[in-house]
N, C-alpha and C positions, 0 to 999 in steps of 0.2 A: 663531654659536656662543654657548653659555651664558656669561653674564658671571660674573666671579670672585665678585661679591657674591652671586649666586644660588647658586653652588656652596658658598660659605662658609656661607650660611644653611642649606643642605641638610645639610652634614656636622655643623654645630652642632646641628641638630635631632635627628639620629641619636645624637649623643653625649649629649644631654640625656635621651634615653630609655634608652640602653644603657650609658652610662658608659664606652664604649670610644673611644679616639682613632682618628680617621680622617684620612688624608693623601691628597691627590690630586696626582699629578705628571703632566706632559705626556709625550709620546712620546720626548722628549729627556732625560727624567729631571729636569727643572726643577720645583721646587715651584710649585704653583698655589694651593692652599689647604690648611689643616690645622687640626685642633682642638687639637693639642698646642702648649703654650707655646713649647717649643724642639724642633721636629721633628728626629728622628734623621736623620743623613745617609745617603742610600741610595746605595750604590756603583754606578758606571756599569755594572759587569759584571752586576749584578742586573737592571737595566733592559734591557740587551742580551739577556740570557737570556730574559726574559719576552717581549720583542718577537719573538724568533726561534722561541720555542716555539709549537706549535699549540694548547697547552692554554689554556683560558679563565682558569684561576687556578693559582697555585702557592703553596706554603708555603716560605719561605726564612728561616732563622735566627729562628724564632719569630714571624714576621709572615705574614699572608695577603695575597697580591698578586692583584688581579683586573683583567682587561682590560675597558675600557669602549670598545665599538666602535660604529662607524657605517658601515653598508654594508661590513662585514668589515674595515674599516680602524680600527686602534686609535688612539683620540683621547686617552684618559687611562689611567693606571694608578692604581687605588684601593688603598691600603694600610691594612689593619686590624690593630691591635695584638692579638696573641694567636694561639695555635695550636690552640685547642679548637674544638669543634663550634659553639659560640655565635658565635665570631668568623667562622667560615665562613658561617653563616646570615646574620649581619649584613652581611658583605661582598657576598653574593649579592643581598640586598635593596637595599643601597645602590647596587650596580652597576645593577640593574634600574631603580631610581628615576632615576639620572643619565641612563641611556640613554633613558628615557621623556621626560625633560626635553629632551634633545637633539633627539629627534624632534619634540616640540611646538614648540621654537624654530625648528627647520628648516622645519616646516610654516608657521609664522607668517611666517618670512622669505620663503618661496615665495609666500604670500598677499600680503604687502606688495609684493613684486617684481611680482606679477601686477597688483595694483591700480595701482601706479605706471605700468606700461606701458600699462594700460588707459586711464588718465587722459591720458597723453601721446600716445595714438593710435599706439602702437608695435606694435600687434597687428593681424593680419588678422582679418576678421570670423569666418572659420571657426575660427581658433585661439582666439578669445575663448571660444566655447561649449565647445570640447573641453577647454581648460585649466580652465575654470570647473568642469566636471563632475569632473575629476580632483581638484580642490581642494575639492570638495563645496560650491561656491558656487552658490546657486540663481539661475536666470534668471527673468525675468517677475515679479520682485518690485519693488515701488515703493521707489525709493531717491532720495536727494538728497545733494548735495555741500556741505559747509561748509569754507570756507577760513579758517583761524584764523591771524592774524598776531600774534606776540608780540614784545616788545622784543628788540633785538640781544643784550643781555647776560642775557636770561632763561635760567633753568636748563632744560636739555634734559629735565628730569623732567616738563615740561609734557606730553610725549607719553605718559608713563606715567600721569599724572593723568587724561588723557582716556581712556586704555585702561581704567583702573579705573572711570571714570564710565560708560563704555559697554562692559561686560565681555562682551557677547554676540559673541564673535569669529567665530562662524559667520555673523553677520548684519551687524555693524558693523565697519568697518575704519578704523584710525587709523594714519597714516604721516607721517613728517617729510619735507618737501620740501627744506628747507635750515635754517640756524640760526634763521630767523625764522618760517617758514611750516609749518603742520601741516594735513593734510587729513583730514577725517572723512567717510567715505562711510556714511551712516546709512540703515538700513532703516526705512520708514514703514509705518503701517497705511493701508489703502485709504481710510479715512475722514479721515485727517489732512489738514487744510487749511493755509492761510497762518498762522492763529493758532497752531496746534500747532507748525508749522515754526519760527516766530519764538520760541516759548516754549523750544524746545530750544536755540536760539542764546543766549537769555538765561541759561539754565542753564550753558552753556559759558562765557560771559563772566563770570558771577558766580563760578563755581567757580575758574577760572584766575586771575581778578583777586584773589580771596581767598588763593590758594595762593602765587602768585609776587609778590604785592604790587605789581602794576603793571597798567596798562590793556592790554587786548587788543582786537583788531579782528576781527569775525566777518563774513565775506561769505557770502551764501547763493545757490546756484544754483536751478534749478527741478527739481521731481520728474520722474523718468523711470521707465519700467516695463520697460526692457530694458537688459541689461548693456552692449550695444553703444552705448548712448546716454549712458552715465555720463560720458564725456569731454565731452559737450556741456554737462552740468550743471556740470562743473569749469570749462569756459571761461566760462560765465555767471557763476560765482562770482568768477573772475579779473576779469571786466569790471566786476562790481559793486564789487570792491575798488578798482579804478582810478577808476571814476566816483564812488564814495563819497568818495575822498580829495580829489577836485576840488570837488564840489558839496555834499557833506554831511560836511565835515570835523569837525563837532561831534557826529556820531553814531558809535557803536561797533558797531552792527549795521546792515548794509545788505543789503537783499533785492533781488535782480535784478528781481523782479516789481514793485518799487515805485520803480524808478529814474526813471520819468517822462520828462520832457523832457531830463533830463541824458543819458540813453542816446542820444537823437537827436543832441544837440549833439556828443557824443563821436565820432560818425561823420563830422563835417564836416571838410573839408580846411582847413588854416590860411589859404590865400589867400582862400577864400570867407568865413571868419570876419572877416578884416581888412576886407574890402569891406563886410560887414554892419555892423560897429561904426562905421566911418567914415560910412556912409550914415545910420545912426540918430543919431549924435552930431554930425554935420556938422563934424568937425574938433576937437570938444572931447574932452579926454582924461579917462578915468575916474580917472587918478592925481591929477587936480586936485581931486577931492572929498576933503575932510578927514574925519578919523575921526568927528567929531561928526555930520556929515551922513550918513555911512554908518550909524552907529548909529540915527539917526532914520529913515532909509529902511528899514532892516532891521526895526525894530519896527513901522513903518507897514504893511509887507507882512504881518508876523505877525498883525496885528490886522485884516486884511482891509480896509485903507484906511479904518479908522474913526478919525477925527481925535480924538474925545473920549477913547476908550480908549487911544490911543497917547500922548496928552499926559499922561494920568493915570499910565501906567506909566513914562514918562520923567521924571515929576515936574517938568513944565514947564507954563507957561500955554498954553492953546489958541492964543492969538495968536502965541506964540513958535513953535509948530509950523507954523502957517500961514505965518509969515514964512520959515521954513526951506524949506518946500515952494515958496514963491514964488521964493526965491533959486535953488533947483535948477532951476525952470522957466526962469528967465532964462539959466541956464548951458547947459541941454540942449534947450530948446524942448519939454519934455515935462512935462505937468501930471499928477503922480501921483495926484491926486484923481479923474482920469478913468480908467476901467478900461482902455481901449485903450492910453493912454499908460503906465499902470502896468505892464501886461503886456509892453509893448515894452521898457521900461527894465529890467524883471526879466530878460528874455531877454538883453538886451544885457550886463548884468552877468555872467550865466552864461557867455556866449560869451567875454567878455573874460577871465574867470577861466580858462577852458579854454585860451585863447591863451597866457596867462602860464605855465600848467602845461607846455604843449607846448614852449614856447620855452626853458624851463629844462632840459628833457630833451635838447635839441639841442646 
């Protein structure tokens, strides 16, 4: 149903043009919105008379009353001040406009409901295409799913911000999953590749971050060319969201196509992870490594095992870095200056991080 704010904006717009007061009441005679500072009380008998009458509009005691219907069911009664022809024309125009708004919002609700069920695999394949045709949603178009996570206390206007950012409602669909998650099913051009897909994610992140004044997280699925496969893109975005939180917590945009080895580790069972870590470290615990050593190792990996560049960026002497690497070698029996040992330790760190994440969830 239309929000009261939309209805208020609508009647305010009509009053600014016509200088006539308009009041909207529901089927029970309760005020919904009004342009009048102090709306006149409408007797219950008036409302009952209007509801029981087959007429679309009536004039009672100097005011025009118009039914606003949806599928022959009266949803609102619109009251226009005045008993002249101008008041009648205004009432008919306003009624038509409100009914059109109701239809548009109902269609959007139906589309949102369809997209949600599509993403959750709640539809049979044959139903997908028949319902899509009724809702005028094209099949065979290249689409991709973005999963946007906002802070818990973020204003739900984030959904409307995204809808305004992607106003092509016949092509792009924005729907809220819960108080934190929003899904965008975005239509792409056939030539759009990874760069264009990630540029859209950057626009989403920059826009929402600027509007709600808080960081948002954007996970990206892979493009699909069939409505029946949109749910797979959603699942990939969900996986990218989870894997990103574990292995790329410093990033706010994570693409499923760029998850790399993190995607593989995420599929491993915990018992196998424990065996691997114990075998690689021979009883040594990752928790025994202090923060200074972790910072050194992280920067060393970032600089592709380059000792000189790492020591420069850490503002330490080269010999200090070598000393730390030697110390780590004694602890783990792995020399990070050797590629094989470095990649072994890198994977071990990732597996250990995954184990910690899973254990916290249990």
